[in-house]
C-alpha positions, 0 to 999 in steps of 0.5 A: 349767374347773370353778368352785368358789365358796368362802363364808366364815363372813361369808357372803362369796363368791369364785368361782374356776376349778379345775384338773382333777385338783387338790384343792379345797384346792389350788384355795383356796390358789392363789386366796388363799381365806382359812379353809383352813389346810391345815397338813399340806399335804394329806396327810389328817393335820390336818383344818385344810382342812375345808369344809362342802359345800353340801347340793346338792353332797353326793351328787356329792362323795361320802362321806368315806373312813374315814381321812378320817372319822378326821381329821373326828373331831378337827376343830372344828365338824364337820357331816354335810356336812363333808369335808377339802378336800384329799380332794375332787378336782376333776373336770368333775362339780364345776363350780359346786361350793359349799363353806363355810369355817368360822370356825375350823380347828382341833383 
């Protein structure tokens, strides 16, 4: 199983196993990762599951869709590396992925 490391805004890291086909958001919720609110449950309509993808992983994770970009426009602390974790599907290629959760999830 691929492993994903979540780093919170205070720098605390937690590495968890992720199921292939799940999303990064689902993986976070299943493993008690704090900092991912996911109010809409993963339907790309709230932007409260935003993460900052580690620079080394941005090319592998890919760019957001136009729908995702629209939602990111409503998020707090958006950066060039920001993605909605509900829109990142776990694949074998994401083994070792590192994402950071912001201090605040909201609009």
